N, C-alpha and C positions, 0 to 999 in steps of 0.2 A: 564461331561465336567464343567469346571468353569462357574460361572455365568457371564452373560453378563449384566452389569449395564445400566441404562437410562443415557443419558446425562448429566443431573443435580447432578449425584452421584459419588463419588470417594470412593470406598473402599481400604483399604491398601493392603490387602491380598486376592483379588477376587479368588484364585485357592484354598482357603479353603471352598469357597461356591459352593453348588449344589442345584438344585431343590429338593423341598420334604418337607413335612409337619410331624407337631406333632401335637397330641392331648392332652391338657390339660383340665382338669377337673376343673370346677371352684367353688369355696368355696358357692358362692351364688346359685348353680345349674346349669345344662347346659355345654356346652363345649366352650372352645376356642380353635378354628385351627388355628396354624400359621404357615405361608407357605413361602417358598421363590419360586419365580417366576422369570425366566430368563428375561431380561428386553426386550429383543426382543418379547417374547411371551406376555408381561404382559396384554397389551390391549385385545388381543383374550381371553386369560383365564378368564379375570376380565368379559369379557361379557358372557361368558359361564357360568360362577357363578352365575352372576347376576339372570340367568334364574332360579335359585333354591330359591331366595328370594321371599317370598308369596308378592303379589302386594294388595292394593296400599300401598305406601311406600314413603320414604324421600331420598331427597340428603343431605350429608353432606360435607361441606368444612372446611378445616383448612388452614388458611395462615398466615405467618407474620404480625405483624401490621405494617403498613406503617411508614416512617421515622418520620411524625409529630406526630403521635400517640405514638411512642417509646420516643420521647423525652418528653411528657407529663408522661409518666408512668415510665420512669426509672430515678430514683434520683440521682443515682452515678454509675460509671462505673462496681461496683461488682453486681447491682442489675440485675437480671435475665431479658432476652428478653421474650416477650409475643406473641399470637397468638390468632388471631380472628376466631370465630367459627361460620359458617352459616349453615341455614339449609332452605330447600324448601321441604314442605310437600304436602302430597294428590297427589303424583305422580303414575300414570300408570306406568307399565314397559316401555312400548314403549315412553312414554314421557322423562324417565329419560335417555333411551336409545337415543333419539334424541340430548339430551343435552351431554352427554357423548360423542358420535361420532363427535358432533361438535368441543369438544375441548380435544379430547382424546390425540392429540400430547403435549399439555400444560401440562395436568395431568398426564401423564405418564414420561415425559421427566424433567420438572422443579423440582429440588431438594429439594424445600420448601413447595410445596402445599402437603396436605393429603386430601383425598376423598373416598367416599363409598357411600352405598346404604343400607337403612334399612327399615323392615317391620312395617306399622301400625297394622299388625294383632295380635290381643291380644293373639291368641292361639300359634303363630309360631312367635318370636319375633327375627328373624333373622336379621343380618346385616354384611355385607361383607365392611371392612374396609383397605384402601391401607396408611399404616402410614410412618414414618420417614424411611428414606433410601429403600422405596417401599417394606416393608416388610408388606406383607397381613395377615389381620386376619378374620377371621367368627366366629362369637358368634351364637350359635344355641342350641337348646334342644335335636336335632336328626342329627346324623353325616352320617346317612347312604346315603342319597342321594349325600352329599359333597365326601364320600369317593369312591363312586362309579365313579363321575366324574374323581377326582383324578386318579384314575385306567385307565380310559379311555384317560385321557390327559397325562398320563406315568408321573405323579409326585408321588413318592414313598412315603411310610409313615416311619417316623425316630422315635426312641426311644427318642433321644434329639437331635433336630435341631439347627446347628449352623447358626446364622445369621450375619448379617453385624455388628452388636454390639458387638460380641464375638471377632473380628478380630481387635478392635481398643485399643490403647495404648495412653499414653501420648505423645509418641514421633511420632506416627503415628494414629492420629485421623482420623475418616471419614471425609468427605467434602461433604456438599450439597451447590448447585450453583442454580441461577435463569437460568430459558430458556426462549426463547421468540421465537414466530413466527414472525421474521422479528422486528417489533415494538411492537406488540401486546403480552402482558404478561398476568399473572395470576390477576394481580389488573384491569387490563381493562376487563377480563373476567368476574369477580365479579363485577363490575360496570353495565354491561350489564345483569346479571341475576339478579341484584337488581333493575334495573330499569324495566325491560322488562319481567321478569319471577316470581318475588314475591320472591325470595330468599332474607331472613332477617338474621339480626344480633343477635345471642343468647348471646354469653359470649364473655370474653376475658380470656385467660388463660395463665400459665406460660410456656413458651415453655421447 
């Protein structure tokens, strides 16, 4: 069946997309698992996969710079837009899950926010990251447990995964949109995490 996208995502040809994953061998060592997950299952499957990330770990968030910062950073209309990267370190898995469950609707449905959980474990530096257009990535040295999970979750392995990026053209680009819970949005979420949980700004990158 075609993929259902979250509310803040529009893909021009969703019928070309299905759930699945591919295994990419990284030049630096280890593996990159790239995964399509149906929007209706993204939250539940993300929770399942987080259970395989060794703890303690860290939360990562990426959001577009707010309008004030963009006006400072962009000197002309041709300049790129920017994203702020935030981390919250030293989390046990249950602490991360408390944060995720509180804000899962924003994280899943807002088209601009990217998020993930990575391990501080020096022997198993696994990380799961839900990036642009909610394409999910896992970085790991050992794919065994993840492949077992994908089999249990009925997500098939593909030789070459077709992702949202493969459906875009100049005439039919993808669209990312903001999504809010009433008047509560990702920027207010970030402000709360900065103020109350110890989230910190790590860097600003080009979008």
